[in-house]
C-alpha positions in Angstrom: 187.0 196.1 154.1 188.4 199.1 154.8 190.2 201.6 152.5 193.3 199.3 152.6 191.7 196.3 151.7 191.2 197.9 148.3 190.1 195.5 145.2 189.3 195.7 141.6 185.5 197.0 141.5 185.2 198.3 144.8 184.0 202.0 145.2 184.3 204.2 148.3 180.9 205.1 149.6 180.1 207.5 152.4 177.1 206.1 154.0 176.6 208.7 156.5 176.5 211.5 153.9 174.4 209.2 151.7 171.5 208.4 154.0 171.6 212.6 154.8 172.3 212.0 158.6 175.4 213.0 160.9 177.8 210.6 162.6 176.3 211.5 165.7 173.4 210.2 167.2 172.6 208.7 163.9 171.3 205.4 165.1 169.5 204.5 168.4 171.8 201.5 169.2 174.6 202.3 171.1 177.1 199.5 171.9 179.8 199.1 174.0 182.3 196.2 174.1 184.5 197.3 177.2 185.4 200.4 179.2 188.1 201.5 176.6 185.7 202.2 174.0 185.4 206.3 174.3 182.5 206.7 171.8 179.1 205.4 171.1 179.6 202.3 168.7 177.7 203.7 166.3 179.6 206.4 166.1 182.7 204.2 165.5 181.2 202.4 162.9 180.0 204.9 160.9 183.4 206.7 160.9 184.6 203.4 159.2 181.9 202.7 157.5 182.4 205.8 155.4 185.5 204.2 154.2 184.4 200.8 153.8 184.7 199.7 149.8 181.7 198.3 148.6 181.2 196.3 145.2 177.9 198.4 144.0 176.7 195.9 141.8 175.9 193.3 144.8 173.4 193.6 147.6 175.3 195.3 150.5 174.6 195.5 154.3 176.3 196.9 157.4 175.3 195.8 160.8 176.3 196.7 164.1 177.4 193.5 167.0 173.9 193.3 168.3 172.6 192.3 165.1 170.9 196.1 164.4 171.3 196.7 160.2 172.7 200.2 159.9 172.7 200.4 156.3 171.8 198.2 152.9 172.3 199.7 149.6 169.5 199.9 146.5 170.5 196.4 145.2 169.6 194.6 148.7 166.6 196.9 148.7 165.3 195.5 145.5 166.2 192.0 146.1 164.2 192.0 149.3 161.2 193.1 147.2 161.7 190.3 144.9 161.8 187.6 147.8 158.7 188.6 149.5 157.6 187.2 152.7 161.2 185.6 152.7 164.1 187.3 153.5 168.3 187.0 153.9 170.1 186.8 157.0 170.1 190.5 157.5 166.3 191.1 157.1 163.9 193.0 155.7 165.4 196.1 154.2 162.9 198.8 155.5 163.8 197.5 159.1 167.7 199.0 158.7 168.4 201.0 162.0 165.6 200.3 163.6 165.4 196.6 164.9 167.8 193.8 165.9 167.5 190.8 163.5 167.9 187.8 165.3 168.7 186.0 162.2 171.8 188.0 161.5 173.4 186.8 165.2 174.6 183.7 164.6 176.6 185.2 161.2 177.8 188.0 163.5 178.8 185.1 166.0 180.9 183.2 163.6 182.3 186.6 162.5 183.8 187.2 166.1 184.8 183.8 166.3 186.8 183.5 163.4 187.9 187.4 163.1 188.2 186.6 159.4 185.7 186.6 156.4 182.6 183.9 156.8 181.3 182.5 153.9 177.7 181.1 154.1 175.1 180.2 151.3 171.5 181.1 151.8 168.7 179.4 149.7 165.6 181.4 149.0 162.4 181.3 146.9 161.8 183.9 144.3 159.0 183.7 142.3 158.4 179.9 142.9 162.1 179.2 141.8 164.8 178.3 144.1 167.8 180.5 144.2 171.7 180.0 146.0 173.1 183.4 147.5 176.6 183.5 148.6 177.0 185.7 151.6 180.4 187.1 152.1 180.4 188.6 156.1 183.3 190.3 156.9 184.6 192.0 160.2 184.9 195.7 160.4 187.4 197.2 162.4 188.6 200.3 164.1 191.8 201.9 164.3 192.8 200.0 166.9 192.1 196.4 165.5 188.7 195.9 167.6 185.9 194.6 165.6 183.1 197.0 165.9 180.3 195.9 163.2 180.1 193.5 160.0 179.3 194.3 156.5 178.5 191.6 154.2 177.4 191.3 150.4 175.3 189.0 148.4 176.3 187.1 145.3 173.5 185.2 143.4 175.5 182.0 142.3 172.7 179.6 141.3 174.0 179.0 138.0 177.7 178.0 139.4 176.3 176.1 142.2 173.8 174.4 139.8 176.7 173.9 137.3 179.1 172.3 139.7 176.3 169.8 140.9 175.4 169.0 137.1 179.1 168.5 136.7 179.3 166.0 139.6 176.2 164.0 138.4 178.2 163.7 134.8 181.3 162.5 136.4 179.3 160.1 138.5 177.3 158.9 135.4 180.6 158.7 133.8 182.4 156.2 136.0 179.5 154.1 136.4 179.2 153.5 132.6 183.3 152.9 133.0 182.5 150.3 135.3 179.6 149.0 133.4 181.8 148.9 130.0 183.5 146.0 128.5 186.2 148.6 127.9 189.4 149.4 129.4 191.1 152.6 129.7 194.9 153.8 129.4 196.6 156.7 129.3 200.6 157.6 127.8 203.1 160.0 128.2 204.8 162.0 125.2 207.4 158.5 125.2 204.2 156.7 124.8 204.6 154.8 128.3 202.0 153.9 130.0 201.1 155.9 133.1 197.8 154.3 134.3 195.3 151.1 133.3 192.0 150.7 134.6 190.8 147.6 136.4 189.3 146.3 133.8 192.5 145.7 131.8 193.5 143.2 134.7 190.0 141.2 134.5 190.6 140.5 130.7 194.1 140.0 130.6 194.4 138.4 134.1 198.0 140.1 135.2 197.8 143.0 137.6 197.7 146.4 135.4 201.0 147.8 137.5 203.0 145.1 135.7 202.4 147.1 132.3 203.1 150.5 133.9 206.1 152.5 132.4 206.1 150.0 129.6 205.2 150.9 125.5 202.6 148.7 123.9 205.3 147.1 121.3 207.0 145.8 124.5 204.3 143.1 125.5 202.1 142.9 122.3 201.6 144.0 118.5 199.9 145.9 116.6 198.5 144.2 113.2 196.0 145.1 110.8 192.1 145.3 111.4 189.5 143.2 109.8 189.2 146.2 107.1 192.7 145.9 106.4 193.9 149.3 108.3 196.8 149.6 110.4 196.9 153.1 110.7 197.6 153.6 114.6 201.3 153.6 114.4 201.5 156.4 112.0 198.5 158.4 113.8 201.0 158.3 116.9 204.0 159.6 114.9 202.0 162.2 113.7 200.3 162.8 117.2 196.7 162.3 115.6 193.7 160.3 117.0 193.3 157.0 115.5 190.6 154.4 116.0 190.0 150.7 116.0 194.0 149.7 115.9 194.2 146.0 116.4 196.4 144.9 119.3 197.5 141.6 120.1 198.7 140.0 123.1 200.1 136.8 123.5 199.2 134.7 126.4 201.5 132.4 128.3 198.8 129.5 127.5 199.6 130.1 123.7 196.4 131.7 122.8 196.0 135.2 121.6 193.8 138.3 123.2 192.8 140.9 120.4 191.8 144.7 121.2 190.7 147.5 119.3 192.5 150.7 120.5 190.9 154.2 120.0 192.8 157.4 121.4 193.1 161.1 121.1 196.5 163.0 121.8 196.4 165.2 124.6 198.0 168.7 124.3 199.1 171.2 127.3 196.2 173.8 127.6 198.7 176.8 127.9 202.3 175.6 126.1 200.4 173.6 123.4 203.2 171.1 124.0 202.4 167.3 123.3 201.3 165.3 126.6 200.7 161.6 125.3 197.5 159.8 124.5 194.2 158.9 126.1 192.1 156.1 124.8 190.3 152.9 125.4 190.9 149.4 124.5 188.4 146.9 123.4 188.2 143.2 123.6 187.4 141.6 120.3 188.9 138.7 120.8 185.3 136.7 119.9 185.0 138.7 116.8 188.1 138.0 115.2 187.4 134.2 116.4 184.1 134.7 114.7 185.8 136.1 111.5 188.2 133.4 111.0 185.4 130.9 111.3 183.2 133.0 108.6 186.3 133.1 106.1 186.5 129.3 106.4 183.0 129.1 105.9 183.0 131.3 102.8 186.4 129.5 101.7 184.1 126.1 101.7 181.3 127.8 100.1 183.3 129.1 97.3 184.5 125.5 96.6 180.8 124.7 96.2 180.0 127.3 94.0 182.7 126.7 92.0 181.7 123.2 91.5 178.0 124.3 90.9 179.6 126.9 88.7 181.3 124.2 86.8 178.1 122.4 86.5 176.1 125.3 85.4 178.3 125.8 82.6 178.1 122.0 81.2 174.4 123.1 81.7 174.1 126.1 79.5 176.5 124.1 77.0 173.6 121.3 77.0 170.8 123.7 76.5 172.4 125.3 73.6 171.7 121.6 71.6 168.0 121.6 72.9 165.5 122.5 70.6 163.7 124.7 73.1 165.6 126.6 75.7 162.7 126.9 78.0 161.9 123.0 77.9 166.1 122.6 78.4 166.1 124.5 81.2 163.2 123.2 83.1 164.3 119.4 82.2 167.5 120.3 83.5 166.1 122.0 86.8 164.2 119.0 87.2 167.0 116.4 87.0 169.2 118.5 89.1 166.4 119.1 91.6 166.5 115.4 92.2 170.1 114.8 91.8 170.9 117.7 94.4 167.9 117.4 96.8 168.2 113.6 97.1 171.7 113.5 98.2 171.5 116.6 100.3 168.5 115.2 102.1 170.9 112.0 103.3 173.5 114.0 104.1 171.1 116.1 106.0 169.2 113.1 107.8 172.5 111.2 108.5 173.7 114.5 110.3 171.0 115.2 112.2 171.1 111.4 113.4 174.6 112.0 114.6 173.7 115.2 116.5 171.3 113.2 118.4 173.4 110.2 119.0 171.1 107.6 116.8 174.1 105.5 116.3 175.8 105.8 119.9 177.6 108.4 121.7 180.1 111.0 119.9 182.7 112.9 121.2 182.0 116.9 121.2 184.0 117.6 118.3 182.6 115.2 116.3 179.1 116.2 117.4 180.2 119.9 116.5 181.2 118.5 112.8 178.0 117.2 112.6 176.3 120.0 113.2 178.1 121.9 110.5 177.1 119.3 108.1 173.6 119.8 108.8 173.6 123.6 108.7 175.9 123.7 105.6 173.3 121.0 103.9 170.3 123.0 104.7 171.6 126.3 103.6 172.7 124.5 100.4 169.2 123.0 100.1 167.6 126.4 100.7 169.9 128.0 97.9 168.6 125.1 95.2 164.9 125.5 96.3 165.4 129.6 95.7 167.0 129.0 92.3 164.2 126.4 91.3 161.3 128.9 92.8 162.5 131.6 90.7 162.7 129.4 87.4 159.2 128.3 88.0 158.4 131.8 88.4 159.9 133.0 85.5 158.7 130.1 83.1 154.9 130.7 84.0 155.0 127.4 85.5 153.7 128.4 89.2 150.9 127.1 90.2 148.7 128.8 92.8 146.0 127.1 95.0 143.7 129.9 96.1 141.6 130.0 99.2 140.0 131.4 102.0 142.7 131.7 104.4 143.0 132.7 108.2 145.0 135.8 108.2 146.0 135.2 111.9 146.8 131.2 111.3 149.0 132.0 108.6 151.2 134.3 110.4 151.2 132.6 113.3 152.7 129.6 111.4 155.3 131.5 110.2 156.3 133.3 113.6 156.7 129.5 115.0 159.2 128.5 112.4 161.3 131.5 113.0 160.9 131.9 116.5 163.8 129.5 117.6 166.3 131.5 115.3 164.8 134.8 117.2 165.3 133.4 120.6 169.0 132.2 119.9 170.1 135.8 118.6 168.4 137.2 121.8 165.9 139.5 120.1 162.6 141.0 121.4 159.9 139.3 119.7 156.6 140.4 121.7 155.6 142.3 119.0 155.3 139.2 117.0 152.0 138.0 118.9 149.2 139.8 117.0 145.8 138.2 116.3 142.9 139.2 113.5 139.7 137.9 112.4 140.5 138.8 108.7 140.7 136.0 106.0 142.5 136.9 103.0 142.2 135.4 99.5 145.6 133.6 99.0 147.7 130.4 98.3 148.2 128.9 102.3 151.9 127.4 101.4 153.0 130.4 99.1 152.0 133.1 101.9 153.2 131.5 104.9 156.6 131.2 102.6 156.5 135.3 102.0 156.1 135.3 105.6 158.8 133.0 106.8 161.4 135.3 104.2 160.5 138.6 105.7 160.9 137.0 109.2 163.7 135.6 108.6 165.4 138.4 107.1 164.3 140.5 109.8 166.3 138.1 112.4 169.0 137.9 110.2 169.9 141.9 110.0 168.8 142.9 113.2 171.9 142.7 115.8 171.5 140.6 119.3 169.4 142.7 121.6 167.1 144.3 118.8 163.2 144.1 118.2 161.4 142.4 115.6 157.3 142.7 115.0 154.2 142.3 112.9 151.4 144.9 112.3 148.1 144.5 110.7 146.4 147.4 109.1 143.0 147.4 107.5 140.1 149.9 106.7 136.7 148.8 106.4 136.4 150.0 102.9 139.8 148.7 101.7 140.2 145.6 99.4 143.7 144.6 100.7 145.1 144.1 104.1 148.4 145.5 105.2 150.7 143.1 107.1 154.0 144.7 108.1 157.0 142.6 109.4 159.1 145.2 110.9 162.7 145.2 112.9 165.0 147.6 114.6 168.4 146.1 112.4 170.9 147.7 110.0 168.2 149.4 107.6 168.4 149.9 104.1 169.9 153.5 102.6 167.7 154.8 100.0 169.9 154.4 97.2 169.7 150.3 97.8 166.0 150.4 98.4 165.0 149.9 94.5 167.2 147.0 94.1 166.6 144.9 97.0 163.9 143.1 95.1 166.2 142.7 92.5 167.6 138.8 91.7 170.9 138.2 93.3 170.9 141.4 95.1 172.5 142.0 98.1 173.3 145.1 100.2 177.0 144.8 101.0 178.3 147.8 102.1 177.3 147.4 105.9 179.4 146.0 108.4 176.4 143.3 109.3 175.6 142.2 106.2 179.0 141.2 105.2 178.7 138.2 107.2 175.0 137.2 106.1 175.1 134.5 103.3 172.2 133.5 100.7 171.4 134.2 97.1 169.6 137.3 97.1 166.5 135.5 95.8 164.1 135.9 99.1 163.0 139.2 98.4 162.5 138.8 94.5 160.7 135.4 95.1 158.4 137.0 98.0 157.1 140.0 95.8 156.8 137.7 92.6 154.3 135.7 94.7 152.5 138.3 96.2 152.0 139.8 93.1 150.5 136.5 91.6 148.0 136.5 94.3 146.9 140.0 93.2 149.0 141.8 95.9 152.5 143.2 96.4 155.3 143.7 98.7 156.4 147.6 100.1 159.7 149.1 101.7 160.0 151.7 104.1 163.4 151.8 105.7 166.3 153.9 107.2 169.7 153.1 107.5 170.5 152.7 111.0 166.9 152.4 112.3 165.2 149.4 110.8 163.0 148.5 107.9 159.2 148.0 107.1 158.3 145.2 104.6 154.5 145.5 104.6 152.7 142.8 102.4 149.4 143.6 100.7 146.9 140.7 100.3 143.3 140.5 98.9 140.7 140.6 101.5 138.3 137.4 101.6 134.6 138.2 100.4 133.2 135.4 102.2 132.2 133.1 99.0 135.4 131.1 98.7 136.0 128.9 95.5 137.3 125.5 95.7 139.8 124.2 92.9 140.6 127.6 91.6 144.0 127.5 90.1 146.4 130.4 88.6 
């Protein structure tokens, strides 16, 4: 730190003149490190100190080799004042030139041992907040090269150190997420040859990742259209643009296929802007695509059934045109269809359940699976028929309700019990379904249970695995109605579709989850009509991606139950 080691920002300061003292006898401490020293050490130091380049923006000190601080600048004095009872290694500013500072001795010993600048961090508290200072302690040499003093500066590096610590924590979190993730990571060069693959790839594919290093994706797999019919990966790669969910298929030696969604971003050199390759992730979607194929087969079968039902409905329309009264013809037909369809469907469902339970003898796994599919399809079709019949009865004015005083807790408990198995199979959190209430309502037992079964079934159907469903009961003493809310953390309903969810045959199909759900779209329509027939209603609150809240309003019983009350 002399005139020959000048750096940007340095400033030549004559410390002797600045303190209004002469070099000779300026300080009481005189140190000699050998007989060859002709002048007191302080005189040597002051002669050199006058040539020291100091960054005046930082706290600065100069000390002799016995630990006596002979100079501090204004910034050091200000910092020392802010520290209060705590000091840095050079000690209190007011002690400069008077006393040896013991805390400075280890620093001086390190400088003498290394004969070069020593860096050391010191952590202190200023006004209750921890601060980190980086001290740079540099030897001061005379003309013969002997070290005669130590000069140092202090820089507040709290922000930098904390930033590095936070970056390290963030990096550690990222590595933990990467290890726990089901995704695998890859990096390609400018020719799209793989440079690195994460270990997760080996675990999924069953082959060492090193076998694929240096290869292009097309050499061990193929790009295909994804479920949305997109295959924009190759085009994006040619244009050096990001891409997402590009389907990549790897054929296994056993004949099976592994399917992955590749998503990646291009990498460019920060200096030259040259294209360096891609970094991205691959997600195993094999199960998803198999399920999509199975769903497509089921939809195809249902379409066949619907075509057959459509044909019968067209025949029905032709028959009703010949009837004397359109309403009477419609009701007669529905009654006939109810008997015609329900009877064989119940038989089909019954036999399927018998096969599942192996009542007639043990079945192979495949046939037992077929029996399960038959039972589920039959129950699904029976539900559709029942919904259609309910709508017809409601619209024809023939709905009969047995209104009575009912325990609200018992009605909700029945509906929850009927849906609990489906919720558990989907892995949903159902703790919030356990509700208690001493309220009684005026309603039809079977139809009220049907309303809550429909709402809970929808909550389970449109809530992804790991989500939550629950029930809340709200009632103020003066209110004539009780509010029972069935809520979920599912896909939610966009604002533009909320007004149409109670419309017959309406289903919100724009969401990725709802495309997989099947039904007539009559459940909510029937539920609201039933609630209104019982002098109540159903209200909806929903936010897309956050979940839905369906609130059922029911009249509170006044304690005077009427027997045989029909509507």
